[in-house]
C-alpha positions as CSV (number, residue, x, y, z in Angstrom):
1,N,-41.5,-6.8,46.1
2,S,-44.8,-7.8,47.9
3,R,-46.9,-5.1,46.1
4,Q,-45.8,-6.2,42.7
5,D,-46.6,-9.8,43.7
6,A,-50.1,-8.7,44.9
7,V,-50.7,-7.0,41.6
8,R,-49.5,-10.0,39.6
9,R,-51.9,-12.3,41.7
10,A,-54.8,-9.9,41.0
11,V,-54.1,-9.7,37.3
12,S,-53.7,-13.5,37.1
13,F,-57.0,-14.0,38.9
14,I,-58.8,-11.7,36.6
15,L,-57.3,-13.3,33.5
16,E,-58.2,-16.8,34.8
17,A,-61.7,-15.8,35.8
18,S,-62.4,-14.2,32.5
19,R,-62.1,-17.6,30.8
20,D,-64.9,-19.0,32.8
21,L,-67.9,-20.0,30.6
22,L,-70.1,-17.8,32.9
23,M,-68.2,-14.7,31.7
24,S,-69.3,-15.2,28.1
25,P,-71.5,-12.3,26.8
26,D,-73.7,-15.1,25.3
27,Y,-76.3,-15.9,28.0
28,E,-80.0,-16.2,28.5
29,G,-80.6,-13.4,30.9
30,G,-82.1,-13.6,34.4
31,Y,-80.2,-12.6,37.5
32,D,-76.7,-12.4,36.2
33,V,-73.8,-10.4,37.5
34,R,-71.2,-11.0,34.8
35,G,-71.6,-7.4,33.7
36,W,-70.1,-6.2,37.0
37,G,-67.1,-8.3,36.2
38,Y,-66.8,-6.7,32.8
39,T,-67.1,-3.2,34.3
40,Y,-64.8,-3.5,37.2
41,G,-62.3,-5.8,35.4
42,L,-62.1,-3.2,32.6
43,A,-61.7,-0.3,35.1
44,F,-59.0,-2.2,37.0
45,L,-57.0,-3.1,33.9
46,L,-57.2,0.4,32.4
47,R,-55.9,1.9,35.7
48,L,-53.1,-0.6,35.9
49,K,-52.1,0.0,32.3
50,A,-52.2,3.8,32.9
51,A,-49.9,3.4,35.9
52,Q,-47.6,1.3,33.8
53,A,-47.9,-1.5,36.3
54,V,-49.0,-4.4,34.1
55,P,-46.5,-7.2,34.6
56,A,-44.3,-7.3,31.5
57,D,-45.1,-10.9,30.6
58,L,-48.9,-10.3,30.9
59,V,-49.1,-7.1,28.7
60,E,-50.5,-8.9,25.6
61,K,-53.1,-10.9,27.7
62,V,-54.2,-7.7,29.5
63,E,-54.6,-5.9,26.2
64,D,-56.7,-8.8,24.8
65,L,-58.9,-8.8,28.0
66,I,-59.4,-5.0,27.9
67,K,-60.8,-5.4,24.3
68,F,-62.9,-8.5,25.4
69,Y,-64.5,-6.5,28.2
70,I,-65.3,-3.5,26.0
71,N,-66.9,-5.8,23.4
72,A,-68.8,-7.8,26.1
73,I,-70.2,-4.6,27.6
74,Q,-71.3,-3.4,24.3
75,R,-72.9,-6.8,23.4
76,T,-74.8,-6.9,26.6
77,E,-76.4,-3.5,26.3
78,I,-80.2,-3.6,26.9
79,N,-81.9,-3.6,23.6
80,K,-83.5,-0.3,22.4
81,V,-83.4,1.5,25.8
82,G,-79.7,1.3,26.4
83,G,-77.8,0.8,29.7
84,W,-77.2,-2.4,31.6
85,N,-78.8,-4.4,34.4
86,Y,-77.7,-7.4,36.5
87,A,-81.3,-8.6,36.5
88,R,-82.9,-9.2,33.2
89,G,-85.8,-11.5,33.9
90,H,-87.2,-11.7,30.4
91,G,-83.9,-12.7,28.9
92,K,-80.9,-11.0,27.3
93,D,-82.6,-10.2,24.0
94,A,-85.8,-8.7,25.5
95,I,-86.2,-5.0,26.5
96,S,-85.7,-4.7,30.2
97,P,-85.3,-1.8,32.6
98,P,-81.7,-0.6,33.0
99,S,-80.1,-0.4,36.4
100,R,-79.0,3.2,36.9
101,F,-76.1,2.4,39.3
102,M,-74.8,-0.3,37.0
103,T,-75.3,1.9,33.9
104,G,-73.3,4.8,35.5
105,A,-70.4,2.6,36.6
106,T,-70.3,0.9,33.2
107,L,-70.3,4.1,31.3
108,Q,-67.5,5.5,33.4
109,A,-65.4,2.4,32.6
110,L,-66.2,3.0,28.9
111,F,-65.3,6.7,29.2
112,E,-61.9,5.6,30.6
113,A,-61.4,3.1,27.7
114,K,-62.2,5.8,25.2
115,R,-59.7,8.2,26.8
116,A,-57.1,5.4,26.7
117,G,-57.5,5.2,22.9
118,Y,-59.8,2.2,22.6
119,E,-62.7,2.1,20.2
120,V,-66.1,2.5,22.0
121,D,-69.4,2.5,20.2
122,A,-70.8,6.1,20.5
123,A,-74.3,4.9,19.9
124,V,-74.1,2.4,22.9
125,V,-72.9,5.3,25.1
126,A,-75.6,7.7,23.9
127,R,-78.4,5.3,24.5
128,A,-77.1,4.6,28.0
129,L,-76.7,8.3,28.8
130,D,-80.3,8.8,27.5
131,S,-81.5,6.1,29.9
132,L,-79.8,7.9,32.8
133,E,-81.3,11.3,31.9
134,Q,-84.8,9.7,31.5
135,A,-84.5,8.3,35.0
136,R,-84.0,11.6,36.8
137,T,-87.1,12.7,38.7
138,S,-88.2,16.2,39.7
139,T,-86.7,15.7,43.2
140,G,-83.3,14.9,41.7
141,S,-83.5,11.3,42.6
142,F,-83.1,8.6,40.0
143,R,-85.5,5.7,39.5
144,Y,-84.1,2.4,40.4
145,S,-85.2,1.0,37.1
146,G,-88.0,1.4,34.6
147,V,-88.4,2.4,30.9
148,D,-90.7,4.5,28.8
149,G,-91.9,6.7,31.6
150,Q,-92.7,3.9,34.0
151,T,-92.1,5.1,37.5
152,R,-92.4,4.0,41.0
153,P,-92.1,6.4,43.9
154,E,-88.5,7.0,44.7
155,A,-87.6,8.9,47.9
156,V,-84.4,10.8,47.7
157,P,-82.8,9.0,50.8
158,G,-83.3,5.7,49.0
159,A,-81.7,6.9,45.8
160,V,-78.6,8.7,46.9
161,G,-76.2,6.1,45.6
162,R,-77.9,6.1,42.2
163,M,-77.9,9.9,42.3
164,M,-74.2,10.1,42.8
165,V,-73.1,7.7,40.1
166,S,-75.8,9.0,37.6
167,E,-75.0,12.7,38.1
168,T,-71.3,12.3,37.9
169,T,-71.6,10.1,34.8
170,L,-73.9,12.6,33.1
171,Y,-71.5,15.4,34.2
172,L,-68.5,13.6,32.6
173,A,-70.5,13.4,29.4
174,G,-71.5,17.1,29.5
175,R,-75.1,16.3,30.4
176,S,-75.3,17.5,34.0
177,N,-73.8,20.3,36.1
178,L,-72.1,20.9,39.4
179,S,-75.4,22.0,41.0
180,N,-76.9,18.5,40.4
181,I,-73.8,16.9,41.7
182,R,-73.8,19.1,44.8
183,A,-77.5,18.2,45.4
184,A,-76.6,14.5,45.2
185,I,-73.8,15.0,47.7
186,D,-76.0,17.0,50.0
187,A,-78.7,14.4,49.8
């Protein structure tokens, strides 16, 4: 069936791409988007597994890759402040500002992994959630990035994408409410 063939091609592509050296969690930092690959690869494979749509001959490889992605996400957490960013100019081991839209999406993939029975480091999740909460401004917007109270003016219209993913992620963790989500939708 053509849909099953398309799923097989997608899974095969993800399995192959994950072996690329550029997908290693050991890197120097800088502008680096491998974290998006971990996040969305994990989310895709978890949904595929939940739908019982993993091709039978790829089940073991998919299982190994899910665990790899969880581990890679946790290993690439931003030191001390938590969260994730695709642009870490001072290197992977330095403290850098988290990206709120990347942190929210990554946390949601980790929440799904935890619900599916995988081990997820609660301290990594807590630090990332803290970083989201600390980024919320009095207007309901979320700073693009920044740590330790650093701010730059953030107008609500420019922050609506960050608002949605941050509020829904915080809500899923019991740290936000429907009013905040509604405000983000209305914005």
